[in-house]
N, C-alpha and C positions, 0 to 999 in steps of 0.2 A: 692878437689871435694867430695861432699857428696854422700852417697849412694842414688841411685835414688829411690824415693818413687813411688810405683805403687798403684794407686787408681782407683776405679770405682765410678764415680759420676752419680747419678740418678737425673734427673731434675723433675720439678713438673708435666711434662707430661708423666713421666715414661720412658723417653729415657735414656739409659745408655751410658756413655762415658768412655772409657778406657784410662787412662792417665799414662804415664811413666814420671820419673824425675819431679814429681809434686812439685810445690811451691805455696805458697799463695802470690798472686801478688796484689799490690795496688800502686796507684800513689799519692804522697804527693804534693799537690799544693803549690807552693811558691809564684807565682804571677798569673796574668791573662794569662800569656803566657808561663810560665815554671813550670815544675813539676819534682820531683825526683821519678824514679821508684824503688820500693822495692820488693825484692823476699825473702820470709821467708820460712824456713822449719818447720813451726809451724803455729798455728792460734791464732791471738790476740783476746782475749775475756775478758769480764768483768762480775763480779758478785757483784752487789751493787757498792761500791766505789773502789773495788779491780780490778786492771788490771792484767790479767794472760796470759802468753804466753805458750800455750800447745804445746809441741814439737810433730811433726808428728810421731816420732818413739815410742811414748807412746800411740798413739791413735789406737784403733781398728775400731771405727765407729763414725761418726758425723751425727746426725739427726737434720734437720732444721725444725722449726715449722713456716710454712709460714702463711701469712695472718694476721700478727700481726701489730698493729699500731706503737708500741713502739720498735724501734730497730729491731734486728733480733734474736729471741730466738733460742737457740740450745741446744742439749743434747749430751754430749760427753761420749762415752764408751771407757775406757782405756784398754790396753792389759792385765792389771792385774785384770780386772773385775770391778774396781771402776767406778762410774758414777757421772756426775754432770751436772747441768743446768746452762747455761751461756747466755750472749748476745754477738753477734759479736761486737767487739770494733771498727773495721775499715771495711768499706765496700770495698770489693775486689773480686778477683776471684781466682779459682783454675786454675793454668796454667801448662801445661805440653805438652808432645809430644804424638801423636797417630800415627797410621799407615798412616794417611792422612796428617800429618804435625802438626804444633803447634796449640794448642787448648786453649782457655780460656772459662771457665764456670763460669759465675757470681754467687757469693754466694746467691744473692737474688732470683735466679731461681732454686736453688738446694733443693731437698728433703732429700737426704742422700749421704754421702761419705763413702765408705768402703775401708780400707787400707788392702793391700795384702802383 
Protein backbone atom coordinates (compact mmCIF):
# COMPACT_ATOMS: atom_id res chain seq x y z
CA UNK A 1 0.00 0.00 0.00
CA UNK A 2 1.48 3.31 -1.08
CA UNK A 3 1.52 6.34 1.13
CA UNK A 4 -1.61 8.32 0.39
CA UNK A 5 -1.00 11.44 -1.64
CA UNK A 6 -2.87 14.50 -0.42
CA UNK A 7 -3.55 17.10 -3.12
CA UNK A 8 -5.69 20.17 -3.59
CA UNK A 9 -6.93 20.45 -7.18
CA UNK A 10 -8.21 23.83 -8.39
CA UNK A 11 -10.44 23.70 -11.46
CA UNK A 12 -10.75 26.37 -14.14
CA UNK A 13 -13.65 27.97 -12.24
CA UNK A 14 -11.45 28.39 -9.16
CA UNK A 15 -13.17 25.66 -7.14
CA UNK A 16 -10.82 23.71 -4.88
CA UNK A 17 -11.19 19.99 -4.29
CA UNK A 18 -9.30 18.31 -1.47
CA UNK A 19 -8.24 14.76 -2.37
CA UNK A 20 -6.65 12.06 -0.21
CA UNK A 21 -5.05 8.84 -1.54
CA UNK A 22 -4.76 10.50 -4.93
CA UNK A 23 -3.95 8.60 -8.12
CA UNK A 24 -3.85 9.53 -11.79
CA UNK A 25 -6.64 7.46 -13.32
CA UNK A 26 -7.23 6.59 -16.94
CA UNK A 27 -8.98 3.92 -18.94
CA UNK A 28 -7.13 2.09 -21.69
CA UNK A 29 -9.61 1.14 -24.38
CA UNK A 30 -9.13 -2.39 -25.71
CA UNK A 31 -12.24 -2.69 -27.84
CA UNK A 32 -15.56 -0.89 -28.23
CA UNK A 33 -16.91 -2.64 -25.17
CA UNK A 34 -13.95 -3.18 -22.87
CA UNK A 35 -11.21 -1.17 -21.21
CA UNK A 36 -8.54 -1.62 -18.56
CA UNK A 37 -8.53 0.90 -15.70
CA UNK A 38 -5.11 2.19 -14.66
CA UNK A 39 -4.19 3.96 -11.43
CA UNK A 40 -0.77 5.63 -11.31
CA UNK A 41 1.01 7.39 -8.46
CA UNK A 42 2.59 9.68 -11.00
CA UNK A 43 1.65 11.65 -14.09
CA UNK A 44 2.46 10.52 -17.65
CA UNK A 45 3.81 13.44 -19.64
CA UNK A 46 5.82 14.02 -22.76
CA UNK A 47 8.34 16.56 -23.95
CA UNK A 48 8.96 16.29 -27.66
CA UNK A 49 9.45 12.60 -28.43
CA UNK A 50 10.33 11.70 -24.84
CA UNK A 51 7.76 10.08 -22.57
CA UNK A 52 8.29 10.85 -18.88
CA UNK A 53 6.57 9.39 -15.83
CA UNK A 54 6.88 11.99 -13.06
CA UNK A 55 6.25 10.42 -9.66
CA UNK A 56 3.87 12.18 -7.30
CA UNK A 57 6.39 12.11 -4.44
CA UNK A 58 8.74 14.33 -6.48
CA UNK A 59 6.07 16.89 -7.35
CA UNK A 60 5.23 20.06 -5.45
CA UNK A 61 2.81 21.58 -7.93
CA UNK A 62 1.37 21.07 -11.42
CA UNK A 63 -0.01 24.03 -13.36
CA UNK A 64 -2.13 23.34 -16.43
CA UNK A 65 -2.24 25.78 -19.30
CA UNK A 66 -5.82 25.51 -20.50
CA UNK A 67 -7.24 26.59 -23.82
CA UNK A 68 -4.52 25.01 -25.93
CA UNK A 69 -5.38 23.31 -29.20
CA UNK A 70 -2.48 20.88 -29.08
CA UNK A 71 -2.60 18.37 -26.24
CA UNK A 72 -2.68 19.67 -22.68
CA UNK A 73 0.43 21.70 -21.78
CA UNK A 74 1.49 21.74 -18.15
CA UNK A 75 4.21 23.11 -15.95
CA UNK A 76 5.62 20.90 -13.18
CA UNK A 77 7.40 22.24 -10.10
CA UNK A 78 9.37 19.56 -8.25
CA UNK A 79 9.97 19.42 -4.51
CA UNK A 80 13.67 20.12 -5.21
CA UNK A 81 12.76 23.39 -6.95
CA UNK A 82 13.36 22.26 -10.53
CA UNK A 83 10.71 23.09 -13.10
CA UNK A 84 9.77 21.78 -16.53
CA UNK A 85 7.19 22.24 -19.23
CA UNK A 86 5.50 19.15 -20.61
CA UNK A 87 2.33 17.94 -22.25
CA UNK A 88 -0.03 15.46 -20.70
CA UNK A 89 0.64 12.14 -22.47
CA UNK A 90 -2.64 10.43 -21.56
CA UNK A 91 -5.95 12.11 -20.89
CA UNK A 92 -7.14 11.10 -17.47
CA UNK A 93 -8.25 12.41 -14.13
CA UNK A 94 -7.04 12.87 -10.60
CA UNK A 95 -8.97 10.39 -8.51
CA UNK A 96 -9.08 10.24 -4.73
CA UNK A 97 -11.26 10.36 -1.69
CA UNK A 98 -12.80 13.43 -0.10
CA UNK A 99 -14.96 13.87 2.97
CA UNK A 100 -17.94 13.33 0.67
CA UNK A 101 -16.73 10.13 -1.01
CA UNK A 102 -14.74 9.20 -4.09
CA UNK A 103 -13.96 12.05 -6.46
CA UNK A 104 -12.59 12.29 -9.98
CA UNK A 105 -11.38 15.62 -11.34
CA UNK A 106 -10.62 15.44 -15.08
CA UNK A 107 -7.23 16.87 -16.00
CA UNK A 108 -8.82 18.81 -18.84
CA UNK A 109 -10.71 20.98 -16.34
CA UNK A 110 -7.88 21.60 -13.86
CA UNK A 111 -5.91 24.79 -13.42
CA UNK A 112 -3.49 23.52 -10.78
CA UNK A 113 -2.76 20.66 -8.45
CA UNK A 114 -0.81 21.29 -5.25
CA UNK A 115 0.71 18.37 -3.32
CA UNK A 116 0.71 18.55 0.49
